[in-house]
TIVO-748597 format. One record per residue (C-alpha): chain; x, y, z; residue number from 0. Coordinates in Angstrom, 2 decimals, decimal comma. Layout:
N
site mol A&X X&Y Y&Z Z&seq NUM
...
***
This chain:
91
site mol A&X 0,00&Y 0,00&Z 0,00&seq 0
site mol A&X 1,35&Y 3,48&Z -0,89&seq 1
site mol A&X 1,91&Y 6,28&Z 1,56&seq 2
site mol A&X -0,41&Y 9,25&Z 1,59&seq 3
site mol A&X 1,36&Y 12,51&Z 0,84&seq 4
site mol A&X 0,03&Y 15,33&Z 3,01&seq 5
site mol A&X -0,04&Y 18,63&Z 1,17&seq 6
site mol A&X 0,31&Y 21,70&Z 3,41&seq 7
site mol A&X -2,78&Y 23,90&Z 3,68&seq 8
site mol A&X -0,78&Y 26,86&Z 2,30&seq 9
site mol A&X -0,02&Y 24,96&Z -0,92&seq 10
site mol A&X -3,67&Y 23,93&Z -1,31&seq 11
site mol A&X -4,80&Y 27,54&Z -0,84&seq 12
site mol A&X -2,17&Y 28,81&Z -3,29&seq 13
site mol A&X -3,20&Y 26,30&Z -5,96&seq 14
site mol A&X -6,91&Y 27,05&Z -5,58&seq 15
site mol A&X -6,26&Y 30,79&Z -5,57&seq 16
site mol A&X -4,19&Y 30,56&Z -8,78&seq 17
site mol A&X -6,98&Y 28,59&Z -10,42&seq 18
site mol A&X -9,51&Y 31,22&Z -9,38&seq 19
site mol A&X -7,43&Y 34,31&Z -10,21&seq 20
site mol A&X -5,44&Y 33,11&Z -13,22&seq 21
site mol A&X -7,96&Y 30,75&Z -14,74&seq 22
site mol A&X -5,64&Y 27,75&Z -14,52&seq 23
site mol A&X -7,19&Y 24,41&Z -15,34&seq 24
site mol A&X -6,88&Y 21,56&Z -12,87&seq 25
site mol A&X -4,37&Y 19,85&Z -15,18&seq 26
site mol A&X -2,25&Y 23,01&Z -15,52&seq 27
site mol A&X -2,30&Y 23,62&Z -11,75&seq 28
site mol A&X -1,38&Y 19,99&Z -11,06&seq 29
site mol A&X 1,53&Y 20,14&Z -13,51&seq 30
site mol A&X 2,78&Y 23,48&Z -12,14&seq 31
site mol A&X 2,73&Y 22,26&Z -8,55&seq 32
site mol A&X 3,77&Y 18,64&Z -9,05&seq 33
site mol A&X 0,42&Y 17,26&Z -7,93&seq 34
site mol A&X -1,98&Y 14,68&Z -9,31&seq 35
site mol A&X -5,09&Y 16,28&Z -10,87&seq 36
site mol A&X -7,31&Y 14,03&Z -8,73&seq 37
site mol A&X -5,83&Y 15,63&Z -5,61&seq 38
site mol A&X -6,92&Y 19,07&Z -6,81&seq 39
site mol A&X -10,37&Y 17,82&Z -7,84&seq 40
site mol A&X -10,75&Y 16,43&Z -4,31&seq 41
site mol A&X -9,85&Y 19,83&Z -2,83&seq 42
site mol A&X -12,30&Y 21,61&Z -5,09&seq 43
site mol A&X -15,16&Y 19,23&Z -4,34&seq 44
site mol A&X -14,48&Y 19,13&Z -0,59&seq 45
site mol A&X -15,64&Y 22,70&Z -0,06&seq 46
site mol A&X -18,88&Y 24,22&Z -1,34&seq 47
site mol A&X -17,22&Y 27,61&Z -1,78&seq 48
site mol A&X -14,53&Y 26,10&Z -3,96&seq 49
site mol A&X -16,99&Y 24,29&Z -6,21&seq 50
site mol A&X -17,31&Y 27,53&Z -8,12&seq 51
site mol A&X -13,59&Y 27,49&Z -9,00&seq 52
site mol A&X -14,07&Y 24,98&Z -11,80&seq 53
site mol A&X -16,98&Y 26,94&Z -13,25&seq 54
site mol A&X -15,06&Y 30,20&Z -12,89&seq 55
site mol A&X -12,03&Y 28,69&Z -14,59&seq 56
site mol A&X -14,21&Y 27,45&Z -17,45&seq 57
site mol A&X -15,87&Y 30,86&Z -17,84&seq 58
site mol A&X -12,52&Y 32,70&Z -17,82&seq 59
site mol A&X -11,20&Y 30,38&Z -20,53&seq 60
site mol A&X -14,36&Y 30,85&Z -22,62&seq 61
site mol A&X -14,18&Y 34,62&Z -22,09&seq 62
site mol A&X -10,58&Y 34,68&Z -23,33&seq 63
site mol A&X -11,51&Y 32,65&Z -26,41&seq 64
site mol A&X -14,45&Y 34,94&Z -27,16&seq 65
site mol A&X -12,24&Y 38,04&Z -26,84&seq 66
site mol A&X -9,81&Y 36,51&Z -29,33&seq 67
site mol A&X -12,67&Y 35,78&Z -31,74&seq 68
site mol A&X -14,01&Y 39,33&Z -31,38&seq 69
site mol A&X -10,52&Y 40,70&Z -32,01&seq 70
site mol A&X -10,18&Y 38,63&Z -35,17&seq 71
site mol A&X -13,62&Y 39,67&Z -36,45&seq 72
site mol A&X -12,93&Y 43,34&Z -35,66&seq 73
site mol A&X -9,61&Y 43,15&Z -37,50&seq 74
site mol A&X -11,24&Y 41,52&Z -40,55&seq 75
site mol A&X -14,04&Y 44,12&Z -40,59&seq 76
site mol A&X -11,48&Y 46,93&Z -40,39&seq 77
site mol A&X -9,52&Y 45,43&Z -43,31&seq 78
site mol A&X -12,74&Y 45,03&Z -45,30&seq 79
site mol A&X -13,77&Y 48,66&Z -44,68&seq 80
site mol A&X -10,30&Y 49,85&Z -45,66&seq 81
site mol A&X -10,41&Y 47,85&Z -48,90&seq 82
site mol A&X -13,95&Y 49,01&Z -49,67&seq 83
site mol A&X -13,09&Y 52,70&Z -49,10&seq 84
site mol A&X -9,88&Y 52,35&Z -51,06&seq 85
site mol A&X -11,72&Y 50,87&Z -54,04&seq 86
site mol A&X -14,29&Y 53,69&Z -54,01&seq 87
site mol A&X -11,69&Y 56,45&Z -54,10&seq 88
site mol A&X -10,00&Y 55,04&Z -57,23&seq 89
site mol A&X -13,13&Y 55,03&Z -59,37&seq 90
***
């Protein structure tokens, strides 16, 4: 039987705080801190207040992706307007 590794409370709080503030996924946080993802999932699910961390992380990631999409669309629209105005001035 393997030994149980006790993670200090400070490390647990730091990991959960990084997930909340930086939008780290469980896998990223586990890799960064040398932990098994299941350990972090257990922390998250142990406390009702921390259950929101996974949802918050997901929403932050989606928000970032949407901002990138909006930026791309805005850039394309700007290029299109520039090309349209340029074509009209040469007629």
